[in-house]
N, C-alpha and C positions, 0 to 999 in steps of 0.2 A: 696036364696042361689043359687049359680051357678049350672048349670046342667052339667052332664057328658053325652057325646055323646052316643047314643044307638048303634052306629056302633062299632063292635068289631075289635080290632087290633090283629095282629099276636102276638103269645106268645113270640117270640124272641124280637120283638119290645117292647112289654110290659116289659119284663125283663130288656132290655137295658135302657129304660127311667126311670125305677124305681131303677136301680143301679146308674144312673147318678144323680138322684134327691138328695139323701143324700150327695153325694160328692160335688155337687154344693152348697148345704146349708152350708157345712163345710167350703168350700173355701171362700164364701162370709162373713160368720160370723167371720172366723179367720182373715180376712182383715179389720174387723170393719165396714162392709158395710151392716149391718142388716137392717137399715132404708131404704136404696136403694132397697134392695131385697124385702122387704114388699111392698114398694110403687109401684114398677114396676110390680110385679107378682100377687098381690092380689087385688081384688076389695074391695070396702068399706065393703060390706056385709061379705066377707070372712075374712077380718081383724077383724070385730066385733065377728064373730063366734069363730075364733081362740083365740082372746084375752079373750073372756068369758071362753073358755075351760081351758086355762092356769090359769086364775083367780080361777076357780073352783078347779083345782088341788092344787093350792097354798093354798087356804082357807081350803081344806081338810087336808093338811099337818099341817096347823096351828091349827087344832082342831075345826073349825067351824062346827056347826050342819048343816044337810041338809036344815032345815027350814031357818036358818040364811043365808045360801048361796043363797037359792031360793029368799028370800026377797031382798037381797042386789044386786045380779047379774040379777035377773028377768029371771030365767030359771026354767024348771020343775025338780022335784026330780028324774025323770027317767034319765034325762040328767046327773045329778049329780052322780047317781048310775053308769052309763056307764063310766064316767070319773074315779070314785073311783075304779071300777073294773080294768080299764086299768092301772092306776098308781100302784096298788098293784101287778099286774102281771109283771110289769117292775120295778124291784128294783132300777135300776140306775136312773130312772126318779124321783122316790120318794126321793132318796138320794140327787139329785141335787136341788130339791125343798127345802129340809131341809137345805142345805148349803146356799141357797138364804135367807131363813128365818133367819138363824144364822147371816148372814151379815146384814140383816135389823135390827135384835135385837141389834147388835153392833152399828150400825148407830143411832138407837133410843137412846141408852145409851149415845153416844157422844153428840147428840142433847140435851139430858136432862142435861148433865153436862154444856154445853154451856148456856143453859137457866138459870140454877141456878147461874152460874157465872155472867151472865148479870143482873140477878135479884139483886145480891148483890152489883153491881157497878152502881148506878144511875148516870146520867150525872150531872156535876156541874152546878148549877144555872139554870137548865132547868125546864120545867113544868113537875112535877112528875106524874101528872095525865095522861097527853098525853103519857109520856114515858111508864107508866105501861100498858096503852091501846095498845100501839105499841107492847110491849113484849107479851101480851096475844094474839094479832092478829097473830104475827109471830109463836107463839106456835101452834095455831089452824091450820095455813097454813102448818106446818110441819107434822101434823098428817096424817097418811096414811089412805085412805078409806078402805083398806083391811087389 
């Protein structure tokens, strides 16, 4: 993980950079430049740490147990506890995660409908065995790991 400098900065400078930080994040994300932001300002390690923390929060909202999260994301239960405490103290974060979960549930529903429709309409004159294998593979590919 990246290290923070041991050199202390002036309180006014500290306040200024930390008021700038959320505004900059908002500007970049509202313009659809999230990927650029992440690629330019975060190291590979920082991306992994942040992604894991977001995944932990999302899995907690979805109702996964600490053990399931630990096994899937490969993090300690103390890390999970810290994230759980953080999201429960910030109701707006938890609400956003639930909204994302609802969007995913709707997308899963649409994918399931599409799958069933495709299952009912086999290709004319095609190899049914390979068609069925392709449908099953596509279904597995659509499954979310989280």
